[in-house]
C-alpha positions as CSV (number, residue, x, y, z in Angstrom):
1,M,132.3,171.2,17.8
2,K,129.1,172.9,17.2
3,N,131.1,175.5,15.3
4,I,132.6,173.1,13.0
5,I,129.3,171.3,12.0
6,I,127.8,174.8,11.5
7,K,131.4,175.5,9.0
8,H,130.9,172.2,7.2
9,A,127.1,172.7,6.8
10,M,127.7,176.0,5.1
11,A,130.1,174.6,2.8
12,L,127.9,171.9,1.7
13,V,124.9,174.4,1.2
14,A,127.6,176.5,-1.2
15,L,128.6,173.2,-3.0
16,A,125.1,172.2,-3.6
17,I,124.1,175.6,-5.1
18,A,127.5,175.6,-7.0
19,T,126.8,171.9,-8.6
20,V,123.0,173.1,-9.3
21,T,124.2,176.4,-11.1
22,L,126.6,174.4,-13.4
23,V,124.3,171.4,-14.3
24,S,121.8,174.1,-15.2
25,A,124.3,175.9,-17.5
26,G,125.5,172.9,-19.2
27,I,121.6,171.8,-20.0
28,S,120.8,174.9,-21.3
29,S,124.0,175.3,-23.5
30,V,123.8,171.9,-25.0
31,K,120.0,173.1,-25.9
32,S,121.0,176.0,-27.7
33,S,123.7,174.0,-29.5
34,K,121.6,171.8,-31.0
35,L,121.6,171.5,-34.8
36,L,118.5,171.5,-36.6
37,A,117.1,168.6,-38.8
38,G,116.0,168.8,-42.6
39,P,115.4,171.4,-44.9
40,V,113.4,175.0,-44.3
41,W,111.5,177.1,-46.9
42,Y,112.2,180.2,-46.9
43,E,110.6,183.6,-48.7
44,I,112.9,185.5,-50.9
45,Q,113.4,188.7,-53.2
46,V,115.2,190.1,-55.5
47,V,117.9,192.7,-54.4
48,D,118.7,194.4,-57.5
49,P,116.2,194.0,-60.4
50,E,119.1,194.4,-62.9
51,L,120.7,191.6,-61.8
52,G,117.7,189.1,-61.9
53,Q,117.3,185.8,-60.1
54,I,120.8,184.7,-59.0
55,P,121.7,183.3,-55.9
56,N,123.9,186.2,-55.1
57,N,121.0,188.3,-55.6
58,L,118.1,186.7,-53.8
59,K,117.7,187.9,-50.2
60,I,116.6,185.8,-47.7
61,T,113.6,187.6,-45.8
62,A,111.4,185.1,-43.7
63,I,110.7,181.4,-43.1
64,A,107.9,180.6,-45.2
65,S,104.6,180.4,-43.1
66,T,103.8,177.2,-45.4
67,P,105.8,175.2,-48.0
68,P,104.7,175.7,-51.4
69,Q,101.8,173.2,-52.7
70,E,103.1,171.6,-56.0
71,E,99.2,171.3,-57.0
72,A,98.9,174.8,-56.8
73,G,100.5,175.7,-59.7
74,D,101.0,179.1,-58.6
75,F,103.5,179.4,-55.8
76,C,104.7,183.0,-55.7
77,G,101.3,184.7,-56.8
78,T,103.8,187.5,-58.8
79,K,103.1,189.0,-62.4
80,N,106.9,188.2,-63.6
81,H,106.9,185.0,-65.4
82,F,109.1,182.4,-63.4
83,D,110.1,184.8,-60.7
84,S,111.4,182.7,-57.5
85,C,109.7,183.9,-54.4
86,M,111.1,180.7,-51.9
87,V,113.9,178.8,-51.5
88,R,114.4,175.5,-49.6
89,L,117.7,175.6,-47.6
90,N,119.6,172.5,-45.7
91,T,119.3,173.6,-42.1
92,D,121.4,170.5,-40.8
93,N,124.0,173.0,-39.9
94,L,122.1,175.8,-38.5
95,T,121.2,176.2,-34.3
96,N,118.6,178.3,-35.8
97,P,116.4,178.9,-38.7
98,N,116.4,182.6,-38.1
99,E,120.8,182.8,-38.8
100,V,120.1,183.1,-42.3
101,L,117.5,186.0,-42.6
102,N,118.8,188.9,-44.4
103,L,122.0,187.0,-46.2
104,T,121.5,186.2,-49.8
105,I,121.4,182.5,-50.8
106,S,125.0,182.7,-51.7
107,Q,126.2,184.3,-48.0
108,A,123.8,181.5,-46.7
109,N,125.8,178.6,-48.5
110,S,129.1,180.2,-47.9
111,T,128.9,181.7,-44.2
112,K,126.2,179.3,-42.6
113,N,126.6,176.0,-44.8
114,A,122.8,176.1,-45.6
115,P,122.8,175.3,-49.2
116,V,119.8,175.0,-51.3
117,S,118.2,171.5,-51.2
118,P,116.3,170.7,-53.8
119,E,113.1,168.6,-53.4
120,S,112.7,165.3,-55.3
121,G,112.5,166.3,-59.0
122,G,112.9,170.0,-58.5
123,D,115.7,172.6,-57.8
124,G,114.6,174.0,-54.5
125,Y,113.3,177.2,-55.6
126,A,109.2,177.7,-55.7
127,R,108.3,180.3,-58.8
128,S,105.6,181.5,-60.2
129,T,104.0,179.7,-63.3
130,E,101.8,182.9,-64.6
131,E,102.6,184.8,-67.4
132,E,102.7,188.6,-67.3
C-alpha cells in the first residue's frame, strides 16, 4: 500500500510540473505574438544618392528617439532642401518595432505590412525645411 501511494505521489508531482511548464510556455508565447498598436516614427537615410527620395531608396535605420515637432520647422537639420529624415509607419501588424530596421520603406510595406502612416495634414515623412 505504501508503494502505491508513493508511486501515485510521484505521478502527481510529474503532472504538476508538466502543467506549470505548459502554462508558462503558453503565456510567454501569447506575450511575444502581441501586435503593436499605432504608428512609430523611424529615422531613414538615402541608400543611393543618385536615385533620390523614393520609398525603395530610403532605408529605415533606427526608431526615432523623439517624434518630429511640427512647430520646430527644421525636422532633420540637413543641408539639402526637403530631404526626408524620418518616416511614420503603421506598426499594427508588427510584434516588434525593430522588425523593419534595415529595410527600405518599400520592403517594410511589402514584407512586413507596415505602410507609411500619414499624420493629419501630412504625408508621413519629416523633412528639412532649410535651404542650402
